[in-house]
VMD Tcl script that draws the C-alpha trace (Angstrom):
set ca {
  {95.85 74.79 110.77}
  {98.33 74.98 107.95}
  {101.06 77.60 108.36}
  {103.37 78.60 105.50}
  {106.98 79.47 106.41}
  {108.90 81.78 104.09}
  {112.61 82.23 103.49}
  {114.96 81.65 106.40}
  {112.06 80.49 108.61}
  {111.62 77.38 106.47}
  {115.34 76.62 106.72}
  {115.23 77.13 110.51}
  {112.32 74.67 110.66}
  {114.40 71.91 109.08}
  {113.37 72.77 105.54}
  {109.62 72.57 106.21}
  {107.78 75.19 104.16}
  {104.41 74.14 105.55}
  {103.65 73.01 109.11}
  {100.45 71.98 110.89}
  {99.91 73.76 114.20}
  {96.77 74.13 116.30}
  {96.69 77.58 117.97}
  {94.04 80.10 118.98}
  {96.20 83.22 118.53}
  {99.61 84.37 117.30}
  {101.20 84.04 120.77}
  {100.23 80.36 120.99}
  {101.31 79.80 117.39}
  {104.79 81.19 118.13}
  {105.09 79.15 121.33}
  {104.14 75.89 119.63}
  {106.31 76.64 116.62}
  {109.35 77.25 118.88}
  {108.64 74.02 120.79}
  {108.44 72.01 117.57}
  {111.31 73.81 115.79}
  {113.78 75.41 118.27}
  {115.76 76.95 115.39}
  {112.83 79.30 114.74}
  {112.98 80.88 118.21}
  {115.67 83.49 117.36}
  {113.48 84.70 114.49}
  {110.51 85.02 116.83}
  {112.65 87.10 119.21}
  {113.78 89.36 116.33}
  {110.23 89.72 115.10}
  {108.14 87.83 112.60}
  {105.45 89.32 110.39}
  {102.29 87.22 110.31}
  {99.92 87.35 107.37}
  {96.38 86.18 108.16}
  {94.19 86.05 105.06}
  {96.39 88.71 103.42}
  {96.53 91.16 106.35}
  {99.97 91.65 107.94}
  {100.24 91.72 111.74}
  {103.39 92.75 113.63}
  {103.67 92.63 117.42}
  {99.96 91.80 117.74}
  {100.43 88.50 119.52}
  {96.86 88.40 120.85}
  {95.41 88.43 117.30}
  {93.06 85.43 116.96}
  {93.67 82.87 114.22}
  {90.35 82.08 112.51}
  {89.65 78.49 111.53}
  {90.62 77.89 107.90}
  {92.64 81.11 107.62}
  {95.55 81.36 105.20}
  {98.58 82.00 107.43}
  {102.08 82.97 106.31}
  {105.04 83.72 108.58}
  {107.76 85.98 107.18}
  {111.06 86.97 108.80}
  {111.40 90.71 109.30}
  {113.63 92.44 106.81}
  {116.38 94.68 108.10}
  {116.16 98.12 106.62}
  {117.96 101.36 106.91}
}
mol new
graphics top color blue
foreach p $ca { graphics top sphere $p radius 0.5 }
foreach p [lrange $ca 0 end-1] q [lrange $ca 1 end] { graphics top cylinder $p $q radius 0.2 }
display resetview
């Protein structure tokens, strides 16, 4: 499936804004993304928001990834 990387995530993935990854859920997506692009791992540890067809998921790593879904990964924003 095609996964869109936003902001610092794209830079951490060697400048790739779009990557192809086969995964059944968010947990597997993060694991495969970290294997392919080790620079992304610190962002995963800090927390990444995942948009699946326009719905944002945070800390829901067991969320299934439907075939053909539009998936965006966004680094968490620090707030205060």
